[in-house]
LUMFITOR-801917 format. One record per residue: x, y, z of N, C-alpha, C in turn; residue in one letter. Coordinates in steps of 0.02 Angstrom, whole numbers, padded with zeros to 5 digits, always signed. Example, Ala and Ser with C-alpha at 12.3 -4.5 7.8 and 13.67 -1.06 7.14 Angstrom:
2
+00660-00284+00390+00615-00225+00390+00660-00165+00390a +00642-00112+00354+00684-00053+00357+00645+00002+00394s 
REM end
This chain:
332
+00557+00760+00312+00622+00792+00320+00624+00853+00275m +00643+00911+00300+00643+00972+00262+00715+00998+00253n +00729+01022+00192+00790+01058+00181+00850+01016+00165g +00901+01044+00131+00962+01009+00112+01014+01010+00167p +01006+00969+00218+01054+00966+00272+01118+00930+00249y +01175+00951+00274+01239+00922+00254+01259+00864+00299n +01246+00870+00363+01264+00817+00410+01207+00805+00459y +01200+00744+00481+01150+00726+00530+01182+00677+00578l +01187+00696+00641+01219+00653+00691+01289+00631+00669d +01324+00678+00637+01393+00664+00616+01399+00625+00551g +01343+00607+00521+01343+00569+00458+01326+00615+00401v +01366+00613+00348+01353+00654+00290+01288+00633+00256r +01245+00681+00241+01182+00667+00207+01192+00668+00132v +01170+00616+00098+01172+00613+00025+01108+00643-00002t +01113+00694-00044+01056+00726-00075+01054+00708-00149n +00996+00686-00173+00988+00666-00243+00929+00704-00272i +00942+00741-00327+00889+00778-00360+00888+00851-00341g +00847+00890-00376+00843+00963-00363+00798+00978-00304p +00821+00962-00245+00780+00969-00185+00761+01042-00173l +00698+01052-00151+00676+01119-00134+00663+01124-00059n +00624+01173-00038+00615+01183+00034+00558+01142+00062v +00524+01104+00020+00468+01065+00045+00491+00997+00069y +00444+00956+00088+00461+00890+00114+00486+00844+00060t +00531+00799+00079+00560+00751+00032+00567+00683+00065h +00563+00630+00025+00575+00564+00054+00647+00555+00074p +00658+00515+00124+00726+00496+00142+00727+00424+00163y +00785+00393+00157+00796+00325+00181+00857+00328+00226v +00852+00298+00285+00907+00299+00333+00922+00228+00355a +00986+00214+00366+01007+00150+00394+01035+00162+00464k +01012+00123+00512+01033+00129+00582+01065+00064+00603i +01115+00067+00644+01148+00006+00669+01097-00040+00703r +01108-00106+00700+01060-00153+00730+01045-00139+00803p +01094-00113+00841+01081-00099+00911+01050-00031+00923d +01036+00006+00867+01004+00070+00872+01048+00126+00899g +01113+00114+00903+01157+00162+00936+01178+00221+00892s +01176+00212+00826+01197+00267+00783+01171+00259+00712r +01173+00314+00677+01154+00317+00607+01212+00294+00564l +01198+00251+00515+01250+00227+00469+01252+00270+00406v +01195+00281+00375+01191+00327+00318+01120+00356+00313w +01116+00412+00278+01053+00448+00272+01050+00478+00202f +01000+00460+00163+00994+00483+00094+00926+00515+00083t +00927+00575+00055+00866+00613+00040+00863+00625-00035m +00803+00619-00063+00798+00628-00136+00730+00657-00153f +00726+00688-00212+00662+00717-00234+00673+00771-00286g +00618+00803-00305+00619+00856-00355+00601+00922-00324g +00581+00969-00367+00566+01037-00344+00492+01053-00351s +00449+01003-00348+00378+01014-00354+00351+01059-00300g +00294+01093-00314+00269+01144-00267+00245+01115-00200p +00227+01051-00199+00203+01022-00137+00250+00970-00108g +00311+00966-00134+00358+00917-00109+00340+00847-00131g +00358+00798-00090+00351+00728-00110+00303+00689-00066e +00261+00722-00029+00212+00686+00011+00243+00656+00073g +00200+00626+00114+00224+00598+00178+00205+00525+00186n +00189+00492+00131+00170+00421+00134+00218+00381+00091r +00235+00322+00113+00278+00279+00074+00300+00220+00114g +00329+00171+00080+00352+00109+00111+00421+00092+00082r +00456+00047+00115+00518+00022+00088+00529-00050+00110c +00573-00084+00074+00594-00152+00092+00666-00160+00070t +00698-00213+00092+00770-00223+00081+00781-00293+00054v +00827-00299+00005+00843-00366-00021+00903-00396+00016d +00923-00456-00003+00975-00492+00033+01043-00458+00029s +01053-00416-00022+01116-00380-00030+01116-00313+00006a +01060-00294+00034+01055-00231+00070+01029-00173+00029g +01013-00185-00035+00983-00132-00075+00913-00117-00049a +00893-00054-00053+00829-00031-00026+00782-00014-00084v +00721-00040-00080+00669-00025-00129+00617+00018-00093y +00601+00075-00122+00556+00123-00090+00503+00145-00139a +00450+00174-00111+00394+00197-00152+00363+00258-00119q +00324+00297-00158+00291+00354-00129+00255+00394-00181g +00245+00459-00167+00210+00504-00212+00250+00568-00218e +00239+00604-00273+00276+00666-00285+00234+00716-00324t +00247+00780-00313+00217+00832-00354+00267+00858-00406t +00326+00828-00408+00380+00853-00450+00379+00824-00520s +00391+00867-00569+00401+00844-00638+00475+00828-00651k +00518+00844-00601+00590+00830-00608+00614+00785-00552n +00571+00741-00529+00593+00689-00482+00651+00651-00515f +00702+00629-00476+00762+00601-00507+00753+00530-00534p +00709+00523-00584+00703+00459-00618+00765+00446-00660v +00778+00384-00677+00840+00365-00711+00827+00348-00784t +00876+00359-00828+00867+00342-00899+00850+00268-00908p +00802+00255-00953+00782+00187-00967+00732+00158-00919g +00712+00196-00869+00663+00172-00821+00595+00163-00854a +00551+00127-00822+00485+00112-00849+00449+00176-00871y +00449+00229-00831+00415+00291-00848+00458+00349-00824q +00478+00392-00870+00525+00445-00853+00493+00515-00853t +00428+00520-00865+00396+00586-00862+00323+00577-00841s +00294+00632-00818+00224+00631-00796+00195+00701-00804t +00129+00704-00813+00095+00768-00817+00046+00779-00759n +00043+00732-00713-00006+00736-00659+00017+00783-00603l -00030+00814-00567-00011+00854-00508+00021+00811-00454p -00001+00749-00447+00029+00701-00400+00042+00636-00438f +00101+00609-00431+00120+00547-00466+00152+00499-00418s +00145+00434-00433+00180+00384-00394+00251+00374-00418g +00293+00345-00376+00361+00328-00396+00383+00265-00358w +00429+00229-00389+00462+00172-00358+00537+00179-00372v +00579+00163-00324+00651+00173-00332+00690+00119-00296a +00752+00108-00320+00799+00062-00288+00862+00100-00270k +00883+00098-00207+00943+00131-00184+00999+00080-00175l +01060+00101-00187+01118+00058-00175+01122+00040-00100y +01152-00017-00084+01155-00038-00013+01189+00012+00033p +01235+00052+00008+01269+00102+00050+01234+00170+00049n +01176+00173+00015+01138+00235+00014+01169+00290-00028g +01218+00274-00069+01255+00326-00106+01217+00354-00165s +01165+00320-00187+01128+00345-00245+01072+00299-00264g +01036+00319-00317+00982+00279-00343+01008+00234-00399l +00999+00169-00391+01016+00124-00446+00967+00134-00503e +00903+00143-00485+00853+00163-00533+00793+00194-00497w +00755+00232-00535+00694+00262-00508+00647+00275-00566a +00582+00264-00554+00533+00273-00606+00469+00304-00579t +00436+00344-00620+00368+00363-00605+00321+00304-00617y +00265+00304-00583+00208+00261-00599+00147+00307-00598v +00125+00328-00657+00073+00380-00660+00029+00369-00721a -00034+00384-00713-00083+00379-00768-00072+00434-00819s -00097+00423-00880-00097+00477-00930-00155+00525-00920p -00197+00513-00869-00256+00554-00858-00272+00554-00784n -00321+00594-00764-00339+00596-00693-00304+00653-00657g -00312+00655-00591-00286+00711-00553-00231+00691-00504s -00228+00628-00485-00178+00609-00434-00167+00534-00435a -00103+00515-00428-00083+00446-00419-00033+00444-00362d -00026+00386-00331+00026+00376-00280+00042+00302-00278a +00106+00286-00268+00128+00216-00260+00150+00209-00188a +00102+00203-00142+00120+00206-00071+00083+00155-00029d +00060+00101-00060+00018+00053-00024+00051-00015-00015s +00116-00015-00008+00152-00077+00005+00199-00096-00051g +00256-00124-00033+00306-00146-00081+00339-00209-00054i +00345-00260-00097+00371-00324-00075+00409-00355-00133v +00463-00392-00117+00504-00424-00168+00482-00495-00180l +00479-00515-00243+00467-00585-00261+00534-00622-00260a +00533-00689-00256+00595-00727-00255+00641-00715-00315p +00613-00697-00373+00654-00685-00433+00682-00614-00436d +00671-00573-00385+00697-00506-00383+00651-00453-00411g +00595-00473-00439+00546-00424-00462+00508-00394-00402s +00471-00342-00415+00441-00303-00361+00366-00299-00371i +00329-00317-00320+00257-00303-00318+00246-00241-00274y +00200-00199-00294+00187-00138-00255+00115-00118-00265f +00090-00080-00217+00021-00055-00220+00019+00020-00219g -00037+00046-00243-00046+00118-00244-00118+00136-00256g -00129+00200-00273-00197+00221-00291-00194+00267-00351f -00249+00272-00386-00254+00317-00444-00325+00344-00449t -00330+00404-00476-00395+00433-00493-00405+00434-00568r -00356+00408-00605-00363+00403-00677-00410+00347-00697g -00441+00354-00755-00491+00305-00778-00459+00248-00816a -00401+00259-00845-00371+00208-00888-00296+00224-00896y -00261+00178-00930-00193+00192-00951-00139+00161-00909g -00154+00138-00848-00103+00106-00806-00104+00030-00815l -00162+00000-00821-00168-00073-00822-00135-00102-00885a -00107-00161-00877-00074-00196-00932-00123-00244-00965t -00109-00265-01028-00153-00313-01062-00160-00377-01020p -00222-00401-01016-00235-00462-00978-00245-00452-00904g -00241-00390-00881-00250-00376-00809-00321-00393-00788a -00329-00410-00725-00395-00426-00698-00445-00370-00710y -00425-00308-00696-00469-00251-00704-00433-00198-00745q -00458-00185-00805-00421-00141-00852-00438-00067-00844r -00494-00052-00812-00517+00018-00808-00542+00034-00738f -00540+00099-00722-00569+00125-00661-00638+00153-00678n -00690+00119-00656-00759+00138-00675-00792+00184-00624a -00757+00202-00571-00790+00236-00515-00795+00311-00522t -00751+00342-00561-00747+00414-00562-00712+00442-00501g -00686+00398-00458-00652+00417-00397-00587+00377-00391r -00558+00380-00332-00495+00345-00320-00507+00270-00310q -00463+00229-00343-00463+00157-00332-00391+00134-00320v -00385+00072-00299-00319+00041-00290-00290+00019-00357c -00225+00008-00357-00194-00033-00408-00140-00075-00376y -00126-00132-00407-00070-00175-00388-00026-00183-00449i +00039-00170-00442+00086-00174-00497+00140-00226-00486g +00168-00250-00540+00224-00298-00538+00278-00273-00585h +00332-00249-00556+00385-00215-00593+00447-00260-00597l +00479-00261-00654+00541-00299-00661+00594-00272-00614a +00640-00315-00594+00691-00297-00544+00737-00241-00565g +00743-00228-00631+00785-00173-00655+00747-00108-00663d +00682-00108-00646+00643-00047-00650+00624-00025-00719g +00634-00067-00769+00623-00046-00839+00557-00069-00869k +00527-00122-00841+00468-00152-00873+00414-00164-00821t +00353-00143-00837+00296-00160-00796+00270-00227-00820m +00281-00279-00780+00263-00346-00800+00187-00356-00797l +00154-00324-00750+00082-00328-00744+00059-00272-00699a -00001-00247-00711-00032-00199-00666-00107-00202-00675l -00143-00205-00621-00216-00207-00623-00246-00155-00576t -00301-00126-00597-00341-00088-00551-00377-00136-00504y -00398-00111-00446-00439-00150-00400-00487-00102-00366l -00549-00104-00388-00597-00058-00360-00668-00077-00378g -00717-00039-00354-00787-00053-00370-00799-00049-00446p -00855-00076-00466-00872-00078-00537-00924-00026-00556t -00944+00016-00509-00992+00069-00522-00966+00135-00492t -00997+00190-00511-00978+00255-00485-00987+00258-00410t -00939+00287-00375-00942+00291-00302-00934+00363-00279t -00958+00377-00219-00952+00444-00190-00887+00454-00153a -00857+00400-00131-00796+00404-00091-00742+00359-00120n -00683+00363-00091-00625+00329-00119-00618+00257-00094m -00585+00217-00135-00562+00150-00116-00486+00153-00110t -00458+00124-00058-00386+00124-00051-00361+00059-00022e -00303+00037-00048-00267-00020-00019-00219+00005+00033c -00208-00034+00085-00163-00014+00139-00097-00050+00137e -00095-00111+00111-00032-00148+00110-00041-00209+00066n +00014-00241+00046+00012-00303+00008+00062-00352+00038i +00051-00416+00024+00096-00469+00046+00090-00527-00003v +00143-00566-00011+00143-00625-00055+00139-00687-00012l +00102-00738-00036+00103-00803-00003+00157-00847-00034d +00163-00908-00011+00216-00953-00034+00209-00971-00108s +00150-00963-00136+00139-00977-00207+00145-00916-00251g +00164-00859-00222+00171-00798-00261+00107-00760-00271g +00052-00783-00242-00011-00746-00246-00007-00683-00204n -00043-00632-00225-00040-00566-00194-00103-00554-00153v -00094-00541-00088-00149-00521-00045-00144-00445-00032y -00202-00413-00030-00205-00343-00010-00267-00332+00032t -00266-00280+00072-00327-00262+00108-00332-00186+00109y -00394-00162+00122-00404-00091+00124-00476-00073+00138g -00496-00015+00111-00562+00013+00123-00599+00024+00058l -00664+00012+00058-00705+00028+00000-00772+00056+00023t -00800+00104-00014-00865+00132+00004-00923+00100-00032p -00910+00047-00070-00959+00024-00119-00976-00050-00114s -01041-00065-00121-01064-00134-00124-01044-00168-00189a -01020-00129-00238-01000-00158-00302-00926-00177-00304s -00891-00170-00247-00822-00195-00246-00824-00270-00259f -00779-00297-00299-00784-00367-00319-00771-00416-00262p -00818-00460-00250-00809-00516-00204-00821-00580-00242v -00796-00635-00216-00797-00698-00252-00847-00747-00220t -00871-00796-00259-00917-00846-00232-00886-00882-00171p -00926-00890-00120-00903-00924-00060-00864-00881-00012g -00855-00816-00028-00818-00771+00015-00849-00768+00084a -00808-00754+00134-00833-00750+00203-00891-00701+00210y -00885-00641+00181-00938-00591+00184-00949-00563+00114q -01002-00583+00083-01015-00563+00014-01055-00499+00008r -01085-00476+00063-01129-00418+00062-01096-00360+00101v -01097-00301+00071-01071-00241+00103-01107-00230+00169y -01068-00217+00223-01097-00213+00289-01135-00149+00303g -01113-00093+00271-01145-00029+00282-01096+00024+00305g -01121+00084+00316-01077+00138+00338-01038+00168+00280g -00993+00213+00297-00953+00248+00246-00906+00201+00211i -00874+00157+00248-00826+00110+00220-00834+00042+00253h -00821-00010+00215-00807-00077+00240-00735-00094+00224d -00706-00139+00262-00641-00167+00243-00651-00219+00189l -00598-00232+00151-00597-00289+00106-00530-00323+00111f -00528-00387+00095-00466-00424+00086-00472-00460+00019v -00421-00454-00023-00423-00483-00090-00359-00521-00104s -00365-00573-00146-00309-00616-00166-00308-00621-00242k -00251-00603-00272-00242-00606-00344-00186-00655-00361l -00190-00684-00421-00137-00729-00443-00074-00690-00460n -00016-00723-00468+00047-00686-00478+00047-00641-00540p +00011-00660-00593+00009-00619-00653-00043-00564-00650s -00078-00558-00594-00128-00506-00582-00185-00508-00634l -00197-00567-00661-00249-00575-00711-00313-00604-00683s -00310-00631-00623-00368-00666-00594-00377-00647-00521t -00438-00631-00503-00455-00621-00433-00473-00690-00404l -00428-00718-00365-00438-00785-00338-00490-00785-00283i -00487-00736-00240-00534-00732-00184-00539-00659-00161a -00597-00640-00137-00606-00572-00113-00668-00569-00069s -00662-00533-00013-00718-00529+00034-00721-00461+00067t -00782-00440+00084-00790-00385+00130-00778-00411+00201f -00761-00365+00246-00765-00379+00317-00782-00313+00352i -00840-00312+00383-00862-00251+00415-00932-00257+00442g -00951-00209+00484-01017-00207+00513-01059-00152+00483g -01110-00131+00519-01157-00082+00493-01134-00010+00503s -01079-00001+00540-01051+00065+00550-00996+00079+00500g -00944+00114+00521-00889+00132+00477-00825+00099+00500a -00790+00068+00454-00723+00041+00467-00671+00087+00436e -00612+00088+00466-00557+00127+00438-00492+00091+00449s -00444+00104+00406-00377+00074+00411-00326+00127+00396a -00269+00123+00429-00217+00173+00422-00172+00157+00363d -00145+00210+00333-00100+00200+00276-00035+00166+00295t -00020+00163+00359+00039+00126+00382+00021+00055+00403s -00041+00034+00390-00063-00032+00411-00027-00088+00374g -00031-00147+00403+00003-00205+00374-00045-00264+00369r -00030-00308+00322-00065-00372+00315-00012-00426+00319i -00026-00480+00355+00023-00532+00367-00007-00600+00353h +00036-00648+00335+00016-00717+00326+00054-00758+00378i +00018-00798+00417+00051-00838+00468+00073-00905+00440d +00101-00947+00482+00129-01011+00459+00076-01057+00430a +00014-01048+00450-00040-01090+00423-00072-01060+00360a -00047-01002+00339-00075-00970+00280-00133-00924+00294g -00151-00916+00358-00205-00870+00375-00183-00798+00365n -00229-00755+00348-00215-00686+00330-00238-00641+00387v -00192-00604+00417-00205-00560+00474-00202-00487+00454w -00246-00447+00482-00244-00375+00471-00276-00340+00531a -00267-00275+00534-00295-00235+00589-00323-00171+00561a -00372-00143+00596-00404-00082+00575-00439-00052+00635a -00487-00008+00623-00530+00017+00676-00602+00018+00652s -00648+00019+00699-00719+00015+00680-00762+00048+00734s -00818+00078+00712-00868+00100+00759-00932+00058+00753n -00927+00002+00717-00984-00043+00709-00994-00083+00774s -01056-00089+00794-01071-00131+00852-01075-00205+00834t -01074-00220+00768-01079-00289+00746-01022-00309+00701n -00962-00281+00714-00903-00304+00676-00894-00379+00690f -00874-00418+00640-00868-00491+00650-00815-00509+00702p -00836-00546+00753-00790-00570+00804-00802-00645+00814v -00753-00677+00845-00757-00749+00857-00769-00762+00932t -00787-00824+00948-00802-00842+01017-00742-00833+01063l -00682-00841+01036-00621-00835+01077-00592-00764+01074n -00632-00715+01054-00607-00646+01048-00584-00619+01116a -00534-00576+01113-00512-00540+01173-00569-00497+01200f -00604-00464+01154-00663-00424+01173-00714-00430+01117r -00775-00445+01134-00826-00460+01084-00874-00402+01071r -00868-00348+01109-00914-00292+01101-00875-00227+01095t -00905-00179+01060-00876-00113+01053-00876-00077+01120l -00818-00046+01137-00812-00014+01203-00818+00061+01201s -00800+00092+01145-00799+00165+01141-00827+00190+01076g -00808+00252+01059-00830+00281+00996-00803+00242+00937a -00740+00223+00940-00707+00180+00892-00661+00133+00930d -00657+00072+00909-00610+00024+00938-00563-00002+00884d -00504-00023+00904-00463-00063+00860-00496-00130+00848m -00486-00158+00789-00510-00225+00775-00452-00265+00743v -00445-00327+00764-00396-00373+00736-00434-00433+00709f -00413-00457+00651-00449-00514+00623-00402-00556+00580f -00422-00619+00572-00385-00665+00528-00436-00705+00488a -00420-00714+00423-00461-00754+00378-00420-00813+00354l -00453-00868+00337-00417-00925+00310-00390-00909+00240n -00344-00949+00213-00311-00932+00150-00358-00920+00091p -00415-00954+00090-00463-00945+00035-00513-00889+00048s -00506-00855+00104-00548-00798+00123-00622-00817+00129l -00634-00880+00147-00702-00904+00154-00725-00910+00227t -00679-00903+00274-00697-00912+00345-00657-00864+00389a -00690-00841+00441-00657-00798+00491-00624-00843+00543l -00558-00839+00548-00520-00878+00596-00519-00845+00664v -00515-00778+00664-00513-00741+00727-00538-00670+00714y -00574-00643+00761-00595-00573+00757-00607-00547+00827g -00583-00485+00840-00590-00458+00908-00587-00382+00906s -00624-00350+00951-00614-00280+00967-00558-00274+01018y -00523-00218+01017-00477-00200+01071-00482-00124+01080i -00503-00102+01139-00510-00031+01149-00540-00014+01216g -00537+00051+01232-00565+00077+01293-00629+00116+01280g -00645+00163+01324-00708+00198+01319-00704+00261+01276d -00645+00274+01246-00637+00330+01200-00634+00307+01129g -00592+00340+01089-00583+00321+01019-00513+00291+01011a -00510+00232+00984-00447+00196+00975-00437+00179+00902d -00374+00182+00880-00358+00164+00811-00294+00124+00808g -00284+00090+00752-00226+00048+00743-00180+00078+00691n -00115+00078+00704-00066+00101+00656-00033+00044+00618r -00016-00010+00653+00018-00065+00620+00015-00126+00665s +00038-00183+00638+00040-00244+00677+00093-00289+00647m +00112-00341+00684+00162-00388+00661+00147-00457+00689w +00158-00509+00650+00148-00578+00673+00216-00609+00685i +00228-00635+00745+00291-00667+00762+00282-00742+00767y 
REM end
């Protein structure tokens, strides 16, 4: 969304922060029947590149909205007393909570390293039962984000890796944060695409890694990197983000990719579902797959792993004779 618009579809737009002419995040509420806009709120700073175009949001039982993203602004509208109120990075992550009526920010904070070139908090956001917030992002910084006792305290790759954070519900305290990435220098980036909590509060995430040194656990479904530019991974961390409970590669000898709008889901049996795309001719599929062979240059792939990430429950290609990719999925 560009520019400080006053009205949209007859609804007054709420502007928060020193908005400039570049892109800015917005949150909108639409009536359940989709017939009209209820409120529209835009916020951001005056950074030279705006606020990026990636981010997620979720809603609590009272209707408050929790959002995340990235910014180039040093004057993003963070709130007094927030976890982090300043940043020196060209790109920084942020997490914010909006009032249920969209009238303003209850709180907003940066999430940014003291070093590196770019951070973003745009890889999923989910509420815990106690009102705290788990969220994912990426960083190119080597240190400074992880909390004491975190599973992975440093970024050893010299490139981009994931992080998973756990923020108090008032936005003032980082309860836990861990890096999640390879343990050796890599040529390409690692990124998480989404996160989800299971019934025990454990955190699952999935994404892409270019490295055979990405951490996998004993008994994992696929312990060896499949090949190509990237493999997918699925990882499970305990609620305090201090232990990697389970982690596996999933991929073939070609290249796998996943979209930043991708989702990971847990079904009623605790199985973990995700979607991506692949040009591997040997991506893992099951006997009951919709399609067991690659049809085009790239196909969509859907897969499910058991809760311990030790077995493939389902895997299938879906695609035609061209290039196909997946944006998102949902389990009903």
